[in-house]
LOPA-887432 format. One record per residue (C-alpha): residue in one letter; x, y, z. Coordinates in steps of 0.05 Angstrom, whole numbers, plus 5000, padded with zeros to 4 digits. Layout:
residues N
[atom "a" [X Y Z]]
...
***
This chain:
residues 312
[atom "m" [4390 5694 8896]]
[atom "n" [4458 5662 8903]]
[atom "s" [4462 5593 8869]]
[atom "y" [4492 5561 8931]]
[atom "l" [4435 5588 8974]]
[atom "k" [4385 5558 8924]]
[atom "k" [4419 5490 8931]]
[atom "v" [4419 5496 9008]]
[atom "i" [4344 5511 9008]]
[atom "i" [4329 5455 8958]]
[atom "f" [4367 5402 8997]]
[atom "a" [4338 5426 9063]]
[atom "i" [4267 5421 9036]]
[atom "a" [4283 5353 9006]]
[atom "l" [4310 5328 9073]]
[atom "v" [4249 5353 9111]]
[atom "l" [4201 5321 9062]]
[atom "f" [4240 5256 9065]]
[atom "l" [4238 5256 9142]]
[atom "i" [4163 5270 9140]]
[atom "a" [4150 5217 9087]]
[atom "t" [4186 5165 9128]]
[atom "n" [4153 5183 9194]]
[atom "p" [4124 5118 9221]]
[atom "a" [4068 5157 9254]]
[atom "i" [4036 5172 9186]]
[atom "l" [4054 5108 9150]]
[atom "w" [3993 5071 9177]]
[atom "f" [3995 5020 9121]]
[atom "l" [4062 4991 9143]]
[atom "p" [4063 4932 9190]]
[atom "e" [4093 4942 9259]]
[atom "s" [4154 4901 9240]]
[atom "a" [4168 4947 9181]]
[atom "k" [4159 5009 9224]]
[atom "a" [4207 4981 9276]]
[atom "g" [4257 4966 9221]]
[atom "l" [4251 5036 9193]]
[atom "l" [4263 5067 9261]]
[atom "e" [4322 5022 9273]]
[atom "t" [4353 5042 9205]]
[atom "w" [4345 5116 9220]]
[atom "e" [4372 5109 9290]]
[atom "g" [4433 5075 9261]]
[atom "l" [4446 5136 9217]]
[atom "f" [4423 5195 9259]]
[atom "g" [4414 5168 9330]]
[atom "n" [4347 5168 9366]]
[atom "v" [4296 5193 9316]]
[atom "s" [4235 5163 9350]]
[atom "s" [4224 5231 9381]]
[atom "v" [4214 5261 9312]]
[atom "a" [4158 5212 9299]]
[atom "s" [4124 5234 9363]]
[atom "v" [4134 5308 9353]]
[atom "v" [4118 5319 9280]]
[atom "t" [4044 5306 9270]]
[atom "i" [4016 5304 9200]]
[atom "n" [3941 5292 9201]]
[atom "w" [3878 5325 9176]]
[atom "v" [3879 5376 9233]]
[atom "s" [3950 5400 9218]]
[atom "i" [3935 5401 9143]]
[atom "f" [3874 5444 9157]]
[atom "k" [3917 5492 9199]]
[atom "i" [3969 5498 9143]]
[atom "v" [3917 5513 9091]]
[atom "a" [3884 5565 9136]]
[atom "i" [3952 5597 9151]]
[atom "v" [3970 5602 9077]]
[atom "l" [3902 5631 9059]]
[atom "a" [3905 5681 9116]]
[atom "s" [3975 5703 9096]]
[atom "c" [3954 5713 9023]]
[atom "l" [3893 5752 9048]]
[atom "v" [3935 5798 9091]]
[atom "v" [3985 5812 9035]]
[atom "n" [3931 5827 8983]]
[atom "l" [3890 5868 9033]]
[atom "v" [3951 5911 9049]]
[atom "r" [3966 5921 8976]]
[atom "f" [3894 5939 8963]]
[atom "v" [3895 5991 9017]]
[atom "t" [3963 6020 8996]]
[atom "g" [3936 6024 8925]]
[atom "f" [3894 6083 8948]]
[atom "i" [3956 6119 8973]]
[atom "k" [3982 6166 8918]]
[atom "p" [4048 6197 8941]]
[atom "k" [4062 6264 8909]]
[atom "t" [4137 6255 8909]]
[atom "g" [4184 6202 8882]]
[atom "k" [4211 6192 8952]]
[atom "g" [4141 6174 8977]]
[atom "m" [4131 6125 8920]]
[atom "s" [4198 6093 8935]]
[atom "i" [4181 6084 9009]]
[atom "l" [4113 6055 8990]]
[atom "s" [4145 6006 8940]]
[atom "m" [4196 5984 8992]]
[atom "a" [4141 5975 9045]]
[atom "n" [4100 5931 8999]]
[atom "s" [4160 5888 8984]]
[atom "f" [4177 5883 9059]]
[atom "i" [4106 5863 9077]]
[atom "t" [4107 5807 9025]]
[atom "y" [4173 5777 9050]]
[atom "a" [4151 5785 9123]]
[atom "a" [4085 5750 9110]]
[atom "v" [4120 5691 9077]]
[atom "l" [4169 5685 9135]]
[atom "v" [4114 5688 9187]]
[atom "a" [4072 5637 9149]]
[atom "i" [4130 5588 9146]]
[atom "v" [4144 5594 9220]]
[atom "w" [4069 5588 9236]]
[atom "c" [4063 5525 9192]]
[atom "l" [4122 5492 9226]]
[atom "t" [4091 5506 9294]]
[atom "a" [4024 5478 9269]]
[atom "i" [4055 5410 9255]]
[atom "g" [4087 5407 9324]]
[atom "i" [4158 5430 9312]]
[atom "n" [4188 5467 9371]]
[atom "l" [4224 5524 9337]]
[atom "s" [4261 5548 9398]]
[atom "t" [4295 5480 9404]]
[atom "v" [4309 5479 9329]]
[atom "f" [4339 5549 9328]]
[atom "a" [4382 5532 9388]]
[atom "s" [4411 5471 9353]]
[atom "i" [4426 5497 9283]]
[atom "g" [4485 5542 9296]]
[atom "i" [4529 5509 9244]]
[atom "i" [4472 5508 9193]]
[atom "a" [4458 5581 9205]]
[atom "l" [4532 5596 9193]]
[atom "i" [4531 5559 9127]]
[atom "v" [4466 5592 9105]]
[atom "g" [4495 5659 9126]]
[atom "f" [4553 5651 9079]]
[atom "a" [4507 5627 9023]]
[atom "a" [4460 5686 9034]]
[atom "e" [4515 5738 9032]]
[atom "s" [4490 5768 8967]]
[atom "l" [4418 5767 8992]]
[atom "i" [4437 5806 9054]]
[atom "a" [4475 5855 9011]]
[atom "d" [4414 5865 8967]]
[atom "v" [4370 5880 9027]]
[atom "i" [4418 5929 9059]]
[atom "t" [4433 5964 8993]]
[atom "g" [4358 5970 8979]]
[atom "i" [4346 6006 9045]]
[atom "f" [4404 6054 9032]]
[atom "l" [4379 6068 8961]]
[atom "v" [4312 6093 8989]]
[atom "f" [4338 6134 9047]]
[atom "e" [4399 6163 9013]]
[atom "d" [4353 6189 8957]]
[atom "e" [4399 6168 8900]]
[atom "f" [4339 6156 8857]]
[atom "n" [4265 6144 8868]]
[atom "v" [4206 6110 8834]]
[atom "g" [4189 6149 8772]]
[atom "d" [4259 6175 8760]]
[atom "i" [4292 6164 8692]]
[atom "v" [4359 6130 8702]]
[atom "e" [4414 6099 8659]]
[atom "l" [4451 6036 8682]]
[atom "n" [4502 5999 8640]]
[atom "g" [4472 6028 8576]]
[atom "f" [4400 6011 8596]]
[atom "r" [4357 6073 8600]]
[atom "g" [4288 6072 8631]]
[atom "t" [4241 6094 8686]]
[atom "v" [4246 6064 8756]]
[atom "d" [4184 6021 8762]]
[atom "s" [4194 5995 8834]]
[atom "i" [4246 5990 8889]]
[atom "g" [4239 5927 8930]]
[atom "i" [4275 5896 8988]]
[atom "r" [4318 5853 8942]]
[atom "v" [4311 5879 8870]]
[atom "t" [4296 5943 8831]]
[atom "c" [4256 5942 8766]]
[atom "i" [4270 5992 8710]]
[atom "r" [4222 5998 8650]]
[atom "d" [4248 6025 8584]]
[atom "a" [4208 6063 8531]]
[atom "g" [4188 5998 8497]]
[atom "g" [4157 5970 8561]]
[atom "n" [4214 5921 8573]]
[atom "i" [4230 5911 8647]]
[atom "k" [4301 5901 8672]]
[atom "v" [4305 5868 8741]]
[atom "i" [4369 5886 8777]]
[atom "n" [4394 5860 8845]]
[atom "n" [4402 5920 8891]]
[atom "s" [4474 5901 8906]]
[atom "g" [4489 5904 8832]]
[atom "i" [4468 5976 8823]]
[atom "k" [4533 6015 8813]]
[atom "d" [4552 6076 8773]]
[atom "i" [4479 6093 8759]]
[atom "l" [4463 6158 8724]]
[atom "n" [4400 6193 8749]]
[atom "r" [4376 6237 8692]]
[atom "s" [4317 6264 8731]]
[atom "k" [4360 6301 8782]]
[atom "t" [4369 6362 8738]]
[atom "a" [4336 6390 8676]]
[atom "s" [4357 6357 8610]]
[atom "r" [4375 6392 8546]]
[atom "a" [4339 6382 8480]]
[atom "v" [4385 6402 8423]]
[atom "c" [4365 6426 8354]]
[atom "d" [4418 6441 8300]]
[atom "m" [4390 6480 8241]]
[atom "p" [4432 6488 8178]]
[atom "i" [4426 6549 8134]]
[atom "g" [4458 6564 8067]]
[atom "y" [4522 6605 8062]]
[atom "g" [4483 6656 8021]]
[atom "e" [4434 6669 8078]]
[atom "s" [4440 6726 8127]]
[atom "i" [4458 6700 8196]]
[atom "e" [4427 6761 8229]]
[atom "n" [4361 6749 8193]]
[atom "a" [4362 6674 8211]]
[atom "e" [4374 6692 8284]]
[atom "k" [4313 6737 8285]]
[atom "v" [4272 6679 8256]]
[atom "v" [4299 6632 8309]]
[atom "d" [4280 6682 8365]]
[atom "k" [4209 6689 8338]]
[atom "i" [4199 6613 8332]]
[atom "s" [4227 6603 8403]]
[atom "d" [4174 6650 8431]]
[atom "e" [4120 6613 8394]]
[atom "l" [4144 6545 8420]]
[atom "v" [4133 6564 8493]]
[atom "k" [4062 6589 8477]]
[atom "k" [4045 6530 8433]]
[atom "y" [4074 6474 8477]]
[atom "p" [4074 6499 8549]]
[atom "e" [4071 6428 8577]]
[atom "t" [4138 6412 8544]]
[atom "f" [4175 6479 8545]]
[atom "a" [4173 6513 8612]]
[atom "s" [4222 6566 8588]]
[atom "k" [4242 6595 8521]]
[atom "p" [4294 6555 8482]]
[atom "k" [4362 6588 8481]]
[atom "y" [4400 6605 8418]]
[atom "l" [4474 6588 8429]]
[atom "g" [4502 6613 8363]]
[atom "v" [4539 6584 8303]]
[atom "q" [4556 6512 8320]]
[atom "s" [4597 6495 8258]]
[atom "l" [4616 6516 8188]]
[atom "d" [4602 6455 8146]]
[atom "a" [4618 6440 8073]]
[atom "s" [4552 6468 8046]]
[atom "s" [4518 6500 8106]]
[atom "v" [4524 6541 8169]]
[atom "t" [4495 6504 8230]]
[atom "l" [4459 6543 8283]]
[atom "r" [4448 6510 8351]]
[atom "i" [4386 6519 8396]]
[atom "v" [4377 6484 8463]]
[atom "a" [4318 6479 8510]]
[atom "e" [4317 6457 8583]]
[atom "v" [4262 6405 8592]]
[atom "d" [4244 6346 8636]]
[atom "e" [4282 6283 8620]]
[atom "k" [4218 6247 8603]]
[atom "s" [4204 6299 8549]]
[atom "v" [4275 6306 8520]]
[atom "f" [4262 6266 8457]]
[atom "s" [4192 6293 8443]]
[atom "a" [4219 6364 8454]]
[atom "q" [4274 6352 8404]]
[atom "r" [4224 6327 8352]]
[atom "l" [4179 6388 8363]]
[atom "m" [4238 6435 8356]]
[atom "n" [4260 6403 8291]]
[atom "r" [4190 6409 8263]]
[atom "e" [4175 6480 8285]]
[atom "y" [4242 6510 8264]]
[atom "k" [4238 6476 8196]]
[atom "l" [4167 6503 8185]]
[atom "g" [4188 6572 8210]]
[atom "f" [4249 6575 8164]]
[atom "d" [4207 6554 8105]]
[atom "k" [4156 6609 8118]]
[atom "a" [4211 6661 8127]]
[atom "g" [4245 6639 8063]]
[atom "v" [4309 6618 8097]]
[atom "e" [4344 6565 8056]]
[atom "i" [4359 6498 8089]]
[atom "p" [4410 6465 8043]]
[atom "f" [4410 6391 8030]]
[atom "t" [4460 6344 7998]]
[atom "q" [4453 6342 7922]]
[atom "v" [4485 6295 7873]]
[atom "v" [4503 6322 7803]]
[atom "v" [4508 6269 7749]]
[atom "h" [4544 6285 7684]]
[atom "q" [4526 6241 7625]]
[atom "g" [4585 6226 7580]]
[atom "k" [4578 6232 7504]]
***
C-alpha cells in the first residue's frame, strides 16, 4: 500500500475517533455547561456540528450491531473459504481463478462490513458520499498504486502469463507461485521462503513451466578411452533411466555429442527434457546413474591429480 494512502487512512480514522469521542451525546458525565462549551468550540472551527451529535449514536444497541456485523462478516469469509477448500481445480488456470476469487471475497467482505457498521451508528452514507468529492480525489491519487495492483492482478489471471503452481523467476528469485490475489502475488522458493510482490511490480517475469526444461549432464572420459564405446554405454544407461525413473523422465535422455576437449578429459554431454519442478533432481539422478554405468563398463572418468616431488 502506498505510504501516502496509509497516512490518509490513519488521519481519517483519527479524525473520526476524535469526533466520536467528543460527541456530547455520549459524554454523559459532562455538565451541560461543558457540553455547550464543547459544541460552541467545534462550531467555531467547523460550523454547525450539533447535527453530528444527533446523527451519530454510540450506545449499547449500536455496539451490539457492530459486533454482530463483524462476526457475521468473519463467518461468511471463513465459510466461503471452507467451501472453496473442497474445490480442487485440475489446471493452474483454475487454481489462479480460485485464489483470486478468495482474495476478492475477503476484500469485499471487509468493505461491506465497514459500510454496514457506519450505517449502524446512524451515518447517512449517501449524504457523506455526495459531499466528499475533494477527499475522494485526494484518496484516488494516494491509491494510484493500489488500483494498479488490482487491475494488474486481474490481467495476470486472464492473460494466462502464469498460474498458481507454475515455477517462475523474478529478479533472481526462483520459486513456485503460491497464490495470486487481488493486490499481491506470493511466490514460495525451495526453502519454503515466501516472497510477497505487489501485482503492479511484476515485470520481466520468466515462467519456467511454460515449456519443458532441460537437465544437463556432462560426463568426462579419459583421452585413452574409445568414444564409440563410451557412446554405446551412454545409450544403454539412457534406456535404463526411463525404465527406472518414469516419473522423472518421460522420454529418453538425448546424447548431444562431444561438448569439449579439456586438459585431461573429453566431455560428453547428455540432456533430458523434464518438468521444471524436476530439473534439479533429474540432473542428480543422471550424474549418479551415468557414473555408476561408466564404472561398471570400465570407462575411465579422470580426476585431477597432484604429483608431489620430494627434493633431496
